[in-house]
N, C-alpha and C positions, 0 to 999 in steps of 0.2 A: 504494500500500500504506500501511497505517496501523499504528502500534505499539500493542499492547495494554498499557496501564498501564506498569509498569516492567519488563515481561517482555522476552524476546528474540523475541517472536512478532510478525511483520509479516503483516497480512492484507488480502485484497481487500475493498473496501468493501461487499460484499454476502455474507453468510453463507448458504450453501445449507442449508435445514432438511431433516433426514432423517426427520421424523415420518411422512411419507407412504410411505416405503420399507417394504414388507410390509403396507401398508394399502390406499391407493388406487392405488399403483404396485407392480406385481409386480417380480420381479428384472430381466427384460429392460427394462421401462420405466424402472426405477431406474437401470440402467446407462446408458441413453440420456440420461437427465437429467444424470447425473454427467459423462458425456462432453461434453455440450453446455456445461455450466457450466465445466469446466476448459479446454475449447477457447477460451473467451472470457476466459481469464486468471484464473478463480476458483481460490482455494486454501483457503477456509475452510469446513469442513463441520461442521455441528452435529447431533448425535444424542443419544440417551439410552438407558440400559439397559432402560427400561420400554417403549420404542417397539417394537411397537404392541400392547400387551397388551389393549387395549380391543376388539380385533377378535375375533369369534367364531373359536375354534380356535387363537388365538395365546396365548402365555404371556409375551411380552416378550422382547427380544433380537433380534427379527426384523430390525429396521433395522440394528443393529450387524452382524449376520451377513451381510446383503446388502452393506453397505459394506465389510466385511472381504474378501469375495470380489472385489469390484470393485478394491480396492487391490492385492490379490495378482495379479489377472489383468492389470491395467494397469501394474503396477510403479510406482505413483505415490506410495508412502508418504512418501518423503523430501521431496516438494515440496507436501504437503498439511498444513495446520494442522487437526488432527483434535480436535474437542471432543465429549465425552460427559459423562454425568451419573450420579450415584449417589444412592440414597435412596428411590426410588419402586418399584423392582422388588420383586415379592412375595418373592423369595428374598434380597433385600438391602434391606429397608425400614428407614428411619431412618438416623441418622448416628452410631451408636455406633462406637467405634474398630474393633471386630472386623467390623462390618458394612461399613465403608468398605474394609477390607482384602479381604474376601470379594468385594465388588462390583467392585473394580478388577481382580482376577484373572479374574473371569468376563467382564468387558468386554474385557480384553486377549485372551482366547481367542477370543471372537466376532469381534473386529476383526482378528485374525491379525497382531498387532503386539506389540512388546515395550515400547512406550511410548505414552502419550497426551499430546498437546501441551497441551490445556486440559481440566482436570477440574473440573466444577461439582458443588456440592451442589445437588440438583434443587429441593428445597424445605426450608426450615429445620425442624429437629427440636428443638422447645422443651424436650423432656425430656432433651436431652443438652447439657452445658455447652459453650460455645464453646471452652474450653480443650482439651477432649477432641477436638473436631472438628478444630481447627487442628493439634493435635499429630499426629493420624493422617494428615492431608493432608501435613503437612511431612515425615513419614517417607517418604511415597511420592515426594516430590520428591528427597529425599536418596538414595533407592534408584534413582533414574533412571527410575522407572515413569511419572512425571508431570513435565511441564516447568513448568506454571503452573497456578494454581487460581483458580476463580471461584465466585460464588454466584448462584443463581437463586431468585427468590421469597423474599427476605429483608427483614426490617424494618430501618429505619435504626438502631434501638437495638442489634439483634444484630450488624449489620454493623460499627458503631462498636466494640462490645466485641471483636469478632473482630480487627479491625485493631489495636486497642490491645494486645491480647495478643500478636499477631505481632510488633509493634514492640518491646514490652517484653522478649520472650524471644528475639528474633532469629530468628524462624521464618518460613517462607513465608507470604505474605499474599495475600488475595484481590486480584487485579489487574483484575477485571472483574465486572460484575453483569449479569444477564439478567432484566429485568423485562418485564411486559406493557406495551407502549407503542406507540401509533400515533395518528393524527390524530383518531380518535373515542374513544379510550380513553387519556386522559392523566393521570387522577387518581392512579393507583397509583404512578407514578414521579415526576411533577413535584412539587416541594415538598421536604420534609426529605431524602428519599432522594437525589434528584438533586443537592441542595446538598452532601450529604455525599460523594457520588461525586466531584464536582468538587473539593471542598476537599482530598480525600485523594489525588488524582491517579489515580483509577481510570478505566476505560473502561466503556462500555455497549454491549451487543448486544441490542436489543429483540426480543422474540418477539411473535407475532401482529402483525407489522409491517404487514400488509395487512388486518387485522381479518377474518380468515377469508375473504378474497377480496372483501369489500365495497369496499375501496379500489382494486380494479382497475376499478371502474365497471360491472361486468356486472350488478349488482343495482340496478335503477332502478324508479321508480314506473311502472306500466303495461307494463314490459318482460316479455317471455316468461319464464316461470319457469325458473330455472337449476337443473338437478338435479345435486347433488353432495352428498358427505357433510357438507359444511360449510354448505350452503345455508340451513338454518333459522336458524343463528346470524347469518350474514352479512345475510340479508334483514331481520332484526330492526332493524338500524341505520336502515332506511328510515323507521321509525315512532318511533325513539327519538332524543332529543337533537338533535345538530347534523348528523346524517347527510346529509340533503338539501342543506343549505348547503355542507357540505364537498365534495360531488360537484360542485356548481356552481363552486366556487372551483378545484377540481382541473381541471375541463373548461377553464376559462379559461387557466390556466397551461399545461396540456398543449398547447392550441392554439398558444400563443405560442412553444413550443419544438418543435412537431411531434413530441411525445412521447406515449407511452402514459400513461393516467391513473395506473396503478399505479406507473410509474417516477417520476412526480412525487411521489406519496405517499411513496415510499421516499427520494426526494431531500430532502423536508421533514425526515424523521427524520435523515438523514445530516447535515443542517445544524445539528442540535441539539448543544449542548455535550456533550462526552464520548462521543458516539456514534461508534464506529469502524465498525460494520457491522450494519445491520438484518438480521434473519433472516427469510427467506421461502422457501417450498417450492414445488416445481413437480411436477405429476403427469405431465406430458409434456415432451419436449424442446422442443416448440414454445413452451412458456410461459417458457422460460429467458431468451431475449434481452431481454424487457421488464424482467426483474429485474436482469440484469448491466448494462443500459444506465444504471443509476444511477451507475456509475463515470464516465460522461461527461456527466452532467447537473448543472450547478451553477445553483441558483436565485439570483435577485437577492434582496437584503435585503427589497425591497418585496414580492416574491412570497412569501417565507417569512412575512412579517408578515401578508399577506392570508390565507394558509392558516391561520395561527394564530388570527386573528380569527374566521374562519368556523367553526373547531372549538371556540371558547370557549362 
């Protein structure tokens, strides 16, 4: 287990992404995935109020609703670190104080719980001052509705301003960031944002950790086409940037450890400074073991360096 920032939250080194619940995984499939994940020691589940509004017939909240039903039926609330997000749902868009208050109440109802362990701002709202955002989030912490707060998709400048305000006023501070970050998409996080996170003692939980499935190794030159909702984006890495080189390096390291290619890609992320848990999702229970196996795979410094070089 790893500690998130300066919070009291200890998490399994792989966060299970809930974006597929209500999208490519219906309720029975989602329950099977959640059961498989927790049976292997997992305790960190990540969702958002807007999941999965992009599906025809959905309006957002489907993932939280399925997750809330699973928590209630399995009686697992107390041993799960539950993360969700606010700011992107059509009924709670943006980060004004009243929007955050409305958003958390809706999430609590769908999740069938009276508290959220980790509450993220889903994406920054530049029209709202950081002072208003942090004050609203701090109120939720003081009310016991939220245990810790985090920020997804935030710039270094706005993150620094938020942290400075929290420190100056003695309010809850962001303890973790959630950026897009993986072996073939490094630019958004590495640099000023990563440096700030490290300097201020925050943690990182990268999303798109497997680059929409590309880093599992199932998309390859000449391979039979893989049909999935994410296939077009994943297959694009075959013709862009360092994709083929990364697959070659992953294959070599995976063979040395008798491990799945995707597990190695997650292990590279887990080896990066400040990363406590990459986020990855599974559509079926059979896909879960290769994700949770990251907890038992430690790469050598030379292997990490080789993968980093291949992805440059």
